[in-house]
N, C-alpha and C positions, 0 to 999 in steps of 0.2 A: 504494500500500500504506500510505502515511502516514495516510490517513483511517481505514483499518481499525485501524491500531495505536492511533490516538487514541481510537477507540471502545472499545478494550480497556482503556485506562487508567482507573483508579479513583482517586478522591480518598481522602484519609484524614481522619478526624475525631478530634480530641482532645476528650474528654468529661469534664467534672468535675461531680459531683453533690454538693451540699452544703447546709448550713443555716447562715445567719448569726445572730449574736446578735440579739435582738429590736430592731427599728428600724434595723438596719445595712445592709439590702439596698440602699437608695438610694446610700449612700456607696460600697458595694462595686461597684455598677453603674458609677458614675463612674470608679472606679479601673480596672475591667475595660476600659471603653471607651478609657481612656488607654493601657493596656498594648497593646491590640489595634491602636490607631492607629499603633504603631511597626512593625507587620509589613509586609513587602512581598514579597520573592521567594518564590513558591510559595504565598502566602496566597490563599485562595479565598473567604473570608467567615467571619463569626462570628455566633452567636446567643446571647443570654442569655435564658433562660426563667425566669419566676417563677411559682410556684404561688400562685394568687390568695389573698389574705388571710393569707399566711405569709411567712416569711423564708427559705423553701426555694427552691432554684433549680438549674438545669442550664445549664452553659456548654458551647457547642459551637463549636469552631474548626476550620474546614476547610482542608486543605492539599493541594497538588498531590502531594506525597510526604512521607514521614516525615522524611527527611533535612533538608528545608527548615525544620522546626520548630527544630532545634538552632541554626540560624544566627540566630535571633531572640532569643537570650538576651543582650540588650545591657544596658547600665547602666540605662536608663529602665525597661525591662521588669523587671529584678531589683528595683529600688527600689519599683516599683509593687506587685509581688507581696509584698514585705515589708510594705507598708502594708495590703494586703488580709488577710494571714495572721491578724492579731489580731481581725479582724471575724468569723471563723468561730466558730460554737458548738462544732463538732467539725471535725477535718480532713476535707476533701472526699475522696470516692472518685474516682479518676481512672483512665482507661483510653483505649486507642486502638482505633478501628474502621476497617475498610475500608468506604467508601461503595459499596454494591452496586447501589443503585437511586436515581435522582434524577428526580423527576417534578414538573413545575410551573414556577413563575416563573423560577427560575435558568436552566433550559434554554431557556425562551422568550427570556430576555434574551440568552443566549449566541448564539442563532440570529440575533437582531436585530442584534447587534454584529458577527457574523461570518457574513454570509449565504452565503459561498462555502464 
């Protein structure tokens, strides 16, 4: 029954949509990568998307469950967020989503790493 229960589990995504001050996206990307590198328990991956030719972007951080996110508010994470905050043109819009469907490379990698 464990395999079936695992099948029913869904990841959760923290999504932030925002725009940085002109020319600040690269610095924000470096700080985002630093913050994300501190995550471990429950962390399932992260993406930072940039609209070509702009300083607008979308950050997506995937978690095994919502509770795991709160465990990652450590000193490095908080300091990094403070450094990113002044780079925004306006505060980002943030929300949480349940990942209802996952198709493609991540599932292929998961199968390759756990063939049983």
